[in-house]
C-alpha positions in Angstrom: 5.0 10.7 43.8 7.0 14.0 45.0 6.3 15.8 48.2 3.9 18.2 46.9 2.2 15.6 45.1 2.1 13.3 48.3 0.7 16.1 50.3 -1.8 17.2 48.0 -3.4 13.5 47.4 -3.2 12.9 51.1 -5.2 16.0 51.9 -7.8 14.7 49.0 -8.1 11.4 51.2 -8.2 13.3 54.2 -11.1 15.3 52.9 -12.7 11.8 51.7 -12.6 10.0 55.0 -13.8 13.2 56.8 -16.7 13.1 54.1 -18.0 10.1 55.0 -18.9 11.8 58.6 -21.1 14.5 56.4 -24.7 14.0 56.8 -26.0 12.9 53.1 -29.3 14.0 51.4 -32.3 12.0 53.0 -33.2 9.5 50.8 -36.4 8.7 49.1 -38.6 5.3 48.1 -37.5 4.4 44.6 -38.7 1.8 42.3 -37.4 -1.1 44.6 -39.3 -1.5 47.8 -37.8 -2.6 51.2 -35.8 -1.3 53.7 -32.4 -3.3 52.9 -32.6 -2.6 49.0 -31.1 0.6 47.3 -33.3 3.2 46.4 -30.7 4.2 43.5 -32.5 4.1 40.1 -31.1 1.8 37.3 -28.3 3.1 35.2 -28.1 6.6 37.4 -24.9 5.9 38.9 -23.3 5.5 35.7 -20.7 3.0 34.5 -17.1 2.6 34.8 -14.7 5.0 33.8 -11.4 4.2 31.7 -9.6 5.5 34.6 -11.7 3.6 37.3 -14.0 6.5 38.2 -17.8 6.3 38.1 -19.5 7.9 35.3 -19.5 7.4 31.2 -16.8 5.5 29.4 -14.3 8.8 28.8 -15.3 11.3 31.6 -16.2 10.9 35.4 -19.5 12.2 36.8 -20.6 13.7 40.0 -22.1 10.2 40.8 -20.8 8.2 43.6 -20.4 4.4 42.6 -22.2 1.3 43.4 -25.5 1.3 44.3 -25.1 1.9 48.2 -27.4 5.2 49.9 -26.6 7.1 52.6 -26.5 4.1 55.2 -24.9 1.6 52.5 -21.6 0.7 51.1 -21.8 0.3 47.4 -18.9 -1.5 45.0 -18.4 -2.6 41.5 -15.4 -4.2 39.3 -15.3 -3.7 35.6 -13.0 -4.9 32.8 -12.9 -2.8 29.6 -11.3 -3.3 26.1 -11.1 -0.8 23.7 -10.0 -2.1 19.9 -8.4 0.2 17.7 -7.1 0.2 13.9 -3.1 -0.1 15.7 -3.3 -0.2 19.2 -6.0 -1.7 21.9 -6.3 -1.3 25.5 -7.3 -3.5 28.5 -8.5 -1.5 31.6 -9.8 -3.7 34.7 -10.3 -2.1 38.4 -12.9 -1.9 41.1 -14.8 1.0 42.9 -16.3 1.2 46.4 -19.2 3.9 47.1 -19.1 4.8 50.8 -22.7 6.3 52.1 -23.6 8.1 49.0 -20.4 10.6 50.2 -17.1 8.9 49.1 -15.8 6.9 46.2 -12.7 5.1 46.3 -11.1 3.4 42.7 -8.2 1.8 41.5 -7.7 0.9 37.7 -5.0 -0.7 35.9 -4.5 0.1 32.2 -2.4 -2.0 29.9 -1.9 0.0 26.5 -0.8 -1.9 23.6 1.4 -0.8 20.7 1.3 -4.0 18.5 2.7 -3.4 15.2 3.3 0.4 16.0 5.7 -0.7 18.3 8.5 -2.3 16.2 8.1 0.9 13.9 9.1 3.3 16.7 12.1 0.7 17.9 10.3 -0.7 20.9 9.3 -4.0 19.8 6.1 -5.3 18.5 3.4 -5.6 21.2 5.4 -3.0 23.5 3.1 -2.5 26.1 2.6 0.4 28.6 1.1 -0.3 31.9 -0.7 2.6 34.2 -2.1 2.2 37.9 -4.6 4.8 38.7 -5.7 5.4 42.3 -8.8 7.8 42.4 -11.3 9.4 45.2 -14.1 11.3 44.6 -16.4 13.2 47.1 -19.8 14.3 46.8 -20.1 18.1 48.0 -24.0 18.8 47.3 -26.7 17.7 45.7 -28.3 14.3 44.6 -28.6 13.1 41.1 -31.7 11.6 41.9 -33.5 13.4 44.8 -33.2 17.0 43.6 -35.7 16.7 41.0 -37.7 19.7 42.1 -34.5 22.2 42.4 -32.1 23.5 39.4 -29.0 22.4 41.7 -27.1 19.4 40.2 -24.9 17.2 42.2 -21.6 18.2 42.4 -18.4 16.1 43.4 -14.5 17.1 43.3 -12.0 14.2 42.8 -8.4 13.3 41.9 -6.8 10.6 40.1 -3.1 10.0 41.0 -1.5 7.9 37.9 1.7 5.6 38.0 3.0 4.7 34.3 5.5 1.9 34.6 7.9 3.1 31.5 9.6 5.9 32.7 12.7 5.5 30.4 10.2 5.5 27.7 7.6 8.5 28.1 10.6 10.8 29.3 12.2 9.9 25.7 9.8 10.9 23.9 9.8 14.3 25.8 7.1 13.9 29.1 8.8 15.1 32.0 7.7 12.5 34.6 6.0 9.1 34.5 3.6 9.7 37.4 1.0 12.4 38.1 -2.3 13.2 39.7 -5.5 14.6 37.8 -7.6 16.7 39.6 -11.5 17.4 38.6 -14.9 19.0 39.5 -17.9 17.7 38.1 -21.4 18.4 38.0 -24.4 16.1 37.1 -28.0 16.7 36.4 -30.9 14.1 36.1 -33.9 15.4 34.6 -36.3 12.4 35.3 -39.5 13.9 33.6 -37.4 14.0 30.4 -35.2 11.0 31.0 -32.0 12.8 30.3 -28.6 13.0 32.0 -26.3 15.7 31.3 -22.6 15.7 33.1 -19.8 18.4 32.7 -16.4 18.2 34.4 -13.4 20.6 34.5 -10.0 18.6 34.7 -6.8 20.0 35.7 -4.3 17.8 34.3 -0.5 17.4 32.8 -1.2 13.7 31.1 -0.2 12.9 27.9 -2.6 10.4 26.2 -4.2 10.3 30.0 -0.8 9.0 31.1 -0.1 6.7 29.0 2.7 8.8 27.6 3.6 10.1 30.9 2.9 13.9 32.1 4.0 17.4 31.1 6.3 17.5 28.0 8.8 20.0 25.7 5.3 22.5 25.0 4.3 22.9 27.9 4.3 21.7 31.7 1.8 23.3 33.7 -1.7 21.8 34.7 -4.5 23.1 32.1 -8.2 23.2 32.6 -9.9 20.8 30.2 -13.2 20.2 29.5 -15.2 17.3 29.5 -19.0 16.3 29.1 -21.5 13.6 28.8 -24.8 13.5 27.9 -27.0 10.4 28.5 -30.8 9.5 27.4 -32.7 6.7 29.2 -34.9 4.7 26.8 -36.1 2.8 29.7 -35.1 1.4 33.5 -32.5 -0.6 31.7 -31.5 1.1 28.6 -29.4 4.1 28.0 -27.7 6.0 25.1 -25.5 8.9 25.0 -22.3 10.5 23.9 -19.2 12.1 25.3 -16.4 14.6 25.0 -13.0 14.9 26.1 -10.5 17.6 25.5 -7.1 16.9 25.9 -3.8 18.6 26.3 -1.2 19.3 23.7 2.3 19.0 25.7 4.7 16.6 23.6 6.2 18.2 20.4 6.5 14.8 18.8 2.9 14.4 18.3 -0.3 16.2 18.5 -3.0 15.1 21.0 -6.7 15.2 19.8 -9.7 15.1 21.6 -11.9 12.1 22.2 -15.7 11.6 21.6 -17.8 8.5 21.6 -21.3 7.2 21.5 -22.5 4.7 23.5 -25.3 2.1 24.5 -25.5 0.9 28.2 -28.1 -2.0 29.2 -28.4 -3.0 32.9 -30.7 -6.0 33.2 -30.0 -5.7 37.2 -28.5 -3.7 39.5 -25.9 -6.2 39.5 -24.3 -6.0 36.4 -24.0 -3.6 33.2 -22.8 -3.7 29.9 -21.9 -1.2 27.7 -20.7 -0.7 24.1 -19.4 2.5 22.4 -17.9 3.6 19.3 -15.0 5.9 20.0 -12.7 8.7 18.2 -9.3 9.0 19.8 -7.8 10.8 16.9 -4.0 10.8 16.4 -2.1 8.9 18.9 1.6 9.0 18.5 2.3 8.4 15.0 -1.3 7.1 14.1 -4.1 8.9 13.3 -7.7 8.2 13.0 -7.8 5.7 15.7 -11.4 4.7 15.9 -12.8 1.5 16.8 -15.0 -0.2 19.9 -15.4 0.2 23.4 -16.7 -2.6 25.1 -17.0 -2.6 28.8 -18.9 -5.1 31.7 -19.1 -4.1 35.4 -20.7 -6.1 38.1 -21.1 -4.9 41.7 -24.1 -3.8 44.2 
């Protein structure tokens, strides 16, 4: 990580730790009674996003991961598999939510090129690995408690990513094999309508979320990209929805398409959730129409 990146990321960590000391919005009684039981509603904390943050599968939300309230700590661990026609992605990680104010996360991604690796001269099954360290701080608002206000919950976050294939990503035109994304998310739950809406603006240089490095011959500057999620709560245990994620075009070797998905999530309890989605990731390097099944399991408290 360059000195400037280290300074910026250290500043965000400091902001996160300082955020732990801020007063949180007072919690109200939920459907689960008892002084030691979380008042957060099922599924309102989201699931584990592909890069480790709480949210949808493709994009983070403003919510803090886990079911901890302002006096509690919550945590989740997750595993996600995305099967595409010519590639597959495995991601595993964990997050901890501190007092409904700060979220810290880690994810390790493995992108398997399968037969495409041989076509590119890398070898069949050539794998990129990327580690993602994330921090998110809730600035204001409460997605559940602020039902009488138009105010959404708003959080800022950062995700530092390090790719293990420095030589390969630079060969295809990337400037660096590591970088940091910054984002701001706003999430609003309309409880009476059983509807959750999220909008996120991400400032990034990442190529294919960092799997192909950061920056390139076409662009090497941070660009704002829009991400959005909508979820409809069918019941306390089931939700359906869709997501959209813009992506930058930094590399001349191949265009980069925006991502979409449609998902269903099931949470039988606050300790486990399962998510299935149909994801359209568009063009990835030399292969178009990369559409397939996204499956994720999350456990925690």
